N, C-alpha and C positions, 0 to 999 in steps of 0.2 A: 724219827721218819719226816719226810718232809710232805707234811698234809696238803699243800699244793698240789703233788703230784696225785693223790689219789686216782685209782684207776676206773671208767666208768663200771667194769665189772663187779668191783664193790660195793657199787652203790645199786643196784641192780633193783625193781621190785622183788625178786626173788628172793632175794637174801637182806634188805631192810627190815627192821622191826617198825609193825604200824605207828602212824604219824599223827599225835595230837595235832598239829600242823603244819602247812609245809613251811615257814617261815617263823623264825622268832626274830622279834627286834629287841633289843636291850638299850632303854632308855626312851623315854617318851618326849623328850624334847623337839626341838623344831629339826633337827638332822635325822632323829628315828622316825618323828610322823614323815617328814618327805619322804625316804626310803620305803617306809610301810605302804604309805600310798600310792608311790610309783610301783611297788612289786604287786598291789593289789589291783592295778590299772590293767596287770598281766595278766591278771584270772591267778595268780596265788594265793591261797588263805595264809591272813597272818595275823601273829599275835603278837603282842607289844607289852613288854614289860615296864613298869615303870617304879622307883622307889618309893617317890614322892606322890601323895594324897591327890593330886590332881596335874595333868601334864603339862605341858609349855615349856616347862623349865625357865631357860631367861627369858620365853617371852609367854611366861603366866603370868594371871591377874589376882586381886583378892579385891572383895567388894565390904564399904565399910560406910556406915550411917549416910548411905545416898552416894557416896564416892567410889568412883572404879579407880583401883591403883594397880598402877603397872608394877609388878616388881623387881622388873631387870629391862630392857628395851625397851625404850620410850619415839625414839625416830625410824620413821622409815621414806629414806629416800627416793626419787624414781628410779635412781641407779641403781637398786635391787631389782634387778629383773628377775631374779630368779624366786625372788618371795611373790612379783604380781603375774608372773605366770603362771606358778604352782599356786595361787588366788585364785584364778580363773582356773584353771584344769580341775579343781576342787569344784568346781559349779557354782561358787561366790560371784563372780563377774567381774565387774570393774568398778568394784566398790569405794576406790582412792580418789581423790580431789586434790591439785595442787592446792598447798599452804605457804601462804607469807608469811614471811619469818624478819624479825628484827634482831640484829645483833650488838648485845655493847659489851665492852668489858671495862672493870675498874683498873684503875692508874691514878697515883697520888690523889687515893681520898675521893673522887667520881667517876661516876660512868663516862666510859666516852663509848659514843655509839660508830661502829662498822658499817653497821647495813639498817637503813631504817625503809626503804623503798623496796619494793622488787622490778625484775627483768630492768633494762637498762641504768635505772634509777639505781640501782644497786652498785653499779661500777663506780657514778657520779660521787655515791655515799663515800664508798673507799680512798676513793681519789681525796676527797674533802675532809675526813675525817684527821681528828686531834690527838688521834692514838700515838701518830709518828710521828716525829720531826721530817722536815722538807728533804735537810738530804736523804733520812731512810726512802720516803718515797721514790728518791732517784733511783735508788738500789734496787728496789723487788722487781721490776722487767728481768732482773738477769735472773731471778727465779722462776719467770714465765718462760726464759730462754731454756732456763738445766729443765724443767718439766716435760716442754714439746722431748727435749732429746731421749728424757727417760723414759716417758710414753713409748718411744719407740724401741729400747731396750729392754725393755719390761712387758713388748705387746706378748698375750697368748701364752703367756708364762705359767702353763697351770701345771705345771711340774716342781714350779719355785726354782729350777736349775736357774735362770739368765739373776735372778734376786741371790741367791748364793754364789754366785762367780760378783755380786756386784757389791757384795757384803762387806764394803773394806774400810769405811769410813763412819764416823760419828755425826749426829747431825749437827753437834757443838761443835765440831772440825769442821764442817762444810758450811754452817752460816758466819763463823767469823772470816774462811778463806773467799766466801765468796758477797758474803752481804755485811751485816755487822752486829755489834752485842745487842742494839735497840731490837733489831728484828727478829734477832733469837728470841731475847727475852717479851717482845708482846705481840709478837705472830708465830713463829716456829712454835716455842715452848706453848703457851697455851691451846695452841690450835693440837698436838700430838695428847699433849697433858688430859685436854678432854675427851677426844678420842680412846685414847689406851685405857686413860685413869692410873698412868703411872707417872713416876718422874722421868725426863727427858736425859737424864745423867749418862745412859750407855744405850740408849737408842740408836739403831742404824740409820745412813743417811736413805737407804734403803723404804727404812718407815716411812720417811718423809714423804719419798717421790709415789710409793707405790700406792697412800692413801689419795694422795690429790689426787693420783691419775685415775682414781676410782671415782673422784667428785663427779657428779652430773647429775642436773636438774637440781631441785628442790626437793625440799621435803614434802611428804604427803600428809593428809588429813587419811584415817581410815574409820572401820566402824567400832562401835563404842568397846572398849579395851583391848590390847592387843593381842589378846589371846585369842581370838575371832579365828583364826586362821588353823592354831593347833588343836582349838575343839572339833572345828569341821573336819580335819583331817583325821584327828581320832575316831569320829561318827564312822568311817568306812571302814573298821577293822573291830578287832577285837581287842582291848584293852584292860590289861589288870594293873591297878594303882597298888601301892603299898609293899609293891611286890618286890624286896631284897633280893638281887641276882647272888649266888654264893658259886655259882661253878661253871665254864662253859668247854667244852672240848667236843673235838672229833670223836667219833666211835662209827664202827663197822655202819655203815647205811644212812650216813648224817651226823647230825649236833646231838647233845644231852646238854640241858642245862637245867640246874640246878637252884631250885630258887622257895624263899618261903615269905609269906603272910602270917597274917594275923590267925590262922587258921593251922599255920603248921608248913612244912618241907613237902616240897613237890617236887616232880621232873618233870621237863618236858622233851618230847625228842621230835625232833624237825628232819628238815631236809637239808637246811641250810639257816642261817643267822647274821644279823647285819648288828655288830656291838657299836650303837652312835653313845660312846661314854667316854668322860673325860681320862687323859691317863691313868690320875691317881686311882682312878674304880676300876678302870680295866685290869691294871697290874697282878693285884690279888685273886683276879677269878677267872684270867684265861689263862691257861697253863700251855700253850701252843705257840706262843708266842718265841721264835728264835732268841739267843741270849742277844745278838746283835738287835734285832726290834725291841726286847725288853729294856736295854741300856739307852737306845734312842729316844725312846718314849718316858723315860725314866728320868732324861736330864732334860726333857722341857720343864722350864720354869712357870710355876704359874702364878696369879697374883689373885689379894681376895678383895675385894669391894663392900664400901659401905654405902646403902642409900637411905638418904631421908626422904619419904613422901609427906609434903606439907598441905592439908588440905585447910584450904581459907576460906572465909565467908564470900570477899570478895579479891579481886586482882588490887594491890596499889598501883597506882599511878604507874605509867610510863616504863613499866618493866621489860625490858629485851625475852624475845622468847628464850634467845642461849646467850649464856654467860661464861665464858670462858676466863676461868681463872689461872691467872699467870702464878708460876711460882712466887715472884718477885712481890706479890701479894702478902707473903708469909703465912698461908693456911693449909690446909688440908684438903680443903675444898676443889676442888676440878672442875668442874661444870655445874651451873645449875638450868633447869630446862621445867619450862610452863608446859607440860604435858598435856594440862586440858584443851591446848589450844588444836594438840593434833586432834580428840575425838572430843568436841565439845558437846555432846550427849553424855558426856559420863557425870558430870557435875548435878548439884542441884542446880534451879536458876539462879545466876547472877555468881556462882563462885567458881571457885579455879581450884588448881591443881599445880603446886610447883614441887621439882622433885630437886634433890640436893646430890652429886656423887662424889664422894672422897675417896683421894689416890689411893692407889694399894700400898703405899710405903706408910702413909698414915695410918691406914684401915688396919693392917694387920696385928699391930700393936693394940687395940681396943676393941676386937669384935668380939670378944667376950665379956664386956663389962654390957650391964644392966641398961637398961633403955632411961630410968631415971635416971642417970650419972651422962647418959649422952645425949638426950636429948636436948637438955641446957646448952650444952654445949656446941651444939648442929643450930642448933639457934641463933645462938649469937653469931657462928660462922656467915650464916646465911643471911640475917641481919645487916651486918656489916657489908653486903652487895646488894640488899631487897632493903632497903630500907621502909618502914612500917609493913613488913611481912610478918612481924608477932602481934600486931594490935588486930590483923584478920584470921587469926589463928584460930582453927575448931581441933584440930590434932594431928599428931603427927606420927606418922607407920615408919617403924624400923625394918630394913631389909637389910641383912647380912648375909655376903656369897663369901664363903672358904672358899671357896674354889672360883674364882669367876670365870675367867678365861685366860690366855696364853698371857707370859707376860713381854713385853718388848725389849729385844737387847740383841747387841751384835753375835752373830754364831748361831741366831734362830732359824735362818732363810736356809743355812747349809744342813742344820738339823731336819727341819721338815723334808728336803730335797732327799736326804737318806732312807726316812723312813718311806718315804715315796717309793723310794727306788726297791725295799726292800717288799712290797707288797705284791701277793700273785692273784692277779687277776681272774685265774680259774679257782682259787679256791671259795669253798660253801662255806666260810665264816667270813666276811668283811668288816673292813673296821671303817668307822664312821666319824671318829673322835675328832674333836679339835684341835690336838697338836699334826694333822695335815695340812692345815691352812691358815691366812692370817685369820683373828678371830674376827669375828662378825655373824649375826643372825643371816646373812646373804650367804656368806662361805660356808655357814651350819648348814645349808640349804641344799647346795653343790656337794659337799661332803654327803649328804645322804643319799641324793639321786645317782652321784656316782657310783657307790656302796652296792644301790641297786641295779645298777644297769651292769655291773658284772657281776652278779649274784644268779640275774635274770638269764642272762647270758649261758653260764655255766649249770643253774640248774635244765635251760631246755636241752643242750649238750646232754645231759645225763638222764632226761628222765621225757623228753619231747614237751609239748606244750602243755601247759597246766590242763588239768580237769575243773571246770570253774564248778565254784562249790562255795555257799554261803560261808562266811567267817562262823564260829561258833557262837 
């Protein structure tokens, strides 16, 4: 049966079972919480089921010895307009402030600064950097010309149809055709490697220009801990943590969800659902996918990421806020970030937090190793790019993401476009997983809000406006 074609007569009040909640959202990351909040705004009662013991997913934090540690994402650029608007709509006002950053990159044994100043001074820094030769600097305007052309081609490409059509060249091929090897090694490779935490060997030129086209404005400071938004959104709805979902399916009158926690197995009956889960977790529990959908979602590659969070008594001298590490440096380390500059109230007086992020190809082989084996190797690589770090070290907190985000590879955008084509906007079960877009917290919010908008429209067509009632 095509579940998206269920008629209103099958789901009217006189035949459906009594519902425990109007809507269930599976997944308490930022996509699921964005969906839950938007549906709550419309008047529906919402229950969120999250397998972890805390909400937020890759926007979650932990606290240790007076330091607030971001487990996943740490930078919020001004271009993340979905995050900014959601923050305001959730009643948090405008807590963001511009953050001046410095950017450096290791080459030939020493740090080469790309950006030391903000505003117009940053452009002069880029022109004057000794990272690139004079010949390479003369070629860099070609990248700007190509970016303008690509921006026009990718404008308003919300379904990724244009991206799929243009996915016909690798980053390396483009760089050697239009630029040169040095620009590939010390501009494009470290930029994409740091952004996606993966080697660029199989990345598409679409990855490059789609990412560059979304850059705008600088990063922002935000309240203590990047989980500030997730916690706020969760406060509006009924959230069950430690809840592992085992089965979700259409039933007459709505949706049945089976889940378990420490108290045993439970069944939740709702009118609709949003499944904000990664593909790996979705496939075993949602059996109403078509064979085509299942095959497409299963084909999306993912990456694993190892993150080390280094709590310091003080920040060593002249450390750039961001250090993208090129593959030419011969390390698994992809980028270092001074996290505490984004949230200055997150550390003891005088202290600092720097995070190191290792690329997927390196991380996959070592994730299962114990901390006492990993930490010395992590410190060694960090010390290579940030001399003096180990002398100021209080502790290292290791975070393992076995399923972090989508991998970047040629053919990805065609798969995403095909998945989106199969989705029914009038289904009472809407999907909001990371396989629907380019990875990132801002796009995750978009996935959740899009699913909520479709579900709200469908619910109103079946039941009329929701009856205003508090969540359980």
